[in-house]
FISE-702389 format. One line per 3 residues: for each residue x, y, z of C-alpha. Coordinates in nm, 3 decimals, padded with zeros to 5 digits, always signed. Each point is the difference from the previous one (the first is absolute). Last residue first. Example, Ala and Ser with C-alpha at 12.3 -4.5 7.8 and 13.67 -1.06 7.14 Angstrom:
2
+01.367/-00.106/+00.714; -00.137/-00.344/+00.066
//
This chain:
139
+02.617/+03.228/-03.412; -00.136/+00.193/+00.295; -00.167/-00.213/+00.255
-00.312/-00.003/+00.225; -00.103/-00.064/+00.362; -00.295/+00.164/+00.159
-00.066/+00.087/+00.359; -00.277/+00.042/+00.242; -00.081/+00.126/+00.350
+00.356/-00.039/+00.123; -00.011/+00.116/+00.363; +00.246/+00.290/+00.088
-00.217/+00.166/+00.255; -00.099/+00.280/-00.241; -00.123/-00.255/-00.249
+00.215/-00.158/-00.282; -00.073/-00.047/-00.362; +00.280/-00.199/-00.157
+00.178/+00.004/-00.327; +00.221/-00.287/-00.124; +00.251/-00.013/-00.278
+00.200/-00.284/-00.170; +00.241/+00.062/-00.285; +00.096/+00.275/-00.232
+00.111/+00.339/+00.128; +00.224/+00.087/-00.300; -00.287/+00.179/-00.166
-00.057/+00.233/+00.282; -00.343/-00.029/+00.155; -00.161/+00.305/+00.158
-00.237/-00.093/+00.275; -00.351/+00.110/+00.026; -00.241/+00.021/+00.294
-00.370/-00.060/+00.002; -00.330/+00.084/+00.181; -00.356/-00.107/+00.006
-00.205/+00.052/+00.316; -00.293/-00.157/+00.175; -00.122/+00.154/+00.324
+00.167/+00.320/-00.083; +00.330/+00.185/+00.063; +00.289/-00.233/-00.072
+00.336/+00.179/-00.036; +00.296/-00.164/-00.168; +00.364/-00.037/+00.120
+00.252/-00.111/-00.261; +00.297/-00.221/+00.089; +00.241/-00.060/-00.281
+00.283/-00.234/-00.109; +00.012/-00.246/+00.277; +00.232/-00.295/-00.091
-00.158/-00.349/-00.031; +00.084/-00.022/-00.373; -00.171/+00.327/-00.061
-00.238/+00.099/+00.282; -00.268/+00.278/-00.005; -00.173/+00.098/+00.327
-00.346/+00.153/-00.032; -00.101/+00.173/+00.321; -00.340/+00.026/+00.151
-00.153/+00.303/+00.179; -00.311/+00.088/+00.201; -00.306/+00.217/-00.007
-00.263/-00.168/+00.230; -00.212/-00.306/-00.048; +00.181/-00.152/-00.294
-00.139/-00.359/-00.059; +00.079/-00.023/-00.379; +00.324/+00.068/-00.184
+00.043/+00.000/-00.389; +00.357/-00.027/-00.089; +00.177/+00.092/-00.331
+00.371/-00.073/-00.008; +00.133/+00.191/-00.306; +00.298/-00.073/-00.235
+00.237/+00.227/-00.177; +00.234/+00.004/-00.301; -00.146/-00.312/-00.155
+00.312/-00.059/-00.211; +00.116/-00.280/+00.214; -00.306/-00.207/-00.104
-00.270/-00.091/+00.263; -00.087/-00.337/+00.139; -00.271/-00.054/+00.271
-00.272/+00.210/-00.167; -00.285/+00.239/+00.024; -00.208/+00.203/-00.235
-00.075/+00.367/+00.029; -00.053/+00.067/+00.369; -00.281/+00.223/+00.090
+00.009/+00.347/+00.147; -00.104/+00.158/-00.335; +00.306/-00.157/-00.161
+00.271/-00.201/+00.188; +00.287/-00.150/-00.197; +00.249/-00.276/-00.035
-00.164/-00.216/+00.264; +00.055/-00.182/+00.322; -00.339/-00.066/+00.143
-00.141/-00.023/+00.358; -00.367/-00.020/+00.059; -00.212/-00.050/+00.312
+00.282/+00.108/+00.238; -00.141/-00.015/+00.347; +00.022/+00.241/+00.282
-00.180/-00.077/+00.323; +00.320/-00.072/+00.188; +00.005/-00.184/+00.326
+00.133/-00.316/-00.138; +00.167/+00.053/-00.338; -00.217/-00.074/-00.294
+00.173/-00.296/-00.193; +00.217/+00.060/-00.303; -00.135/+00.075/-00.353
+00.271/-00.165/-00.205; +00.022/-00.321/+00.204; -00.365/-00.037/-00.015
-00.303/+00.079/+00.221; -00.322/-00.033/-00.216; -00.191/-00.146/+00.287
-00.094/-00.295/-00.219; +00.359/-00.113/-00.002; -00.012/-00.023/+00.381
-00.331/-00.187/+00.017; +00.095/-00.313/-00.205; +00.343/-00.092/+00.150
-00.116/+00.110/+00.339; -00.304/-00.225/-00.038; +00.219/-00.297/-00.100
+00.232/+00.051/+00.289; -00.287/-00.001/+00.246; -00.166/-00.311/-00.166
+00.328/-00.184/+00.027; +00.040/+00.091/+00.364; -00.371/-00.111/+00.076
+00.064/-00.329/-00.195; +00.320/-00.063/+00.205; -00.184/+00.056/+00.327
-00.271/-00.241/-00.098
//
């Protein structure tokens, strides 16, 4: 009986967690924080406050990339920070203000043509908790 209960619990976790929409790329909501990234996209442009396409591989000639985030659960004006990493080295830290209950914001990072390889950008709350992240590469 005990083995059956344990097997059922493991199965339920395997079924329910994917249904919550939490993925490696979004990150889990930090305990005690009401902020939630509902959309995070690395893109080559933002037009009319919306990302233009998205991707995980960009050419070196891109020039600049953007990390667009839509955040929900904002009860008072607050701030998040986008942190850009190139091959695990911090390249930029950009603070962004959030002022409404649901807010769209983005940061950009100029990409030099010789900065090929793996990249990551994180959305971090004021306590340093990672709310979401995206990985991509320049090739």
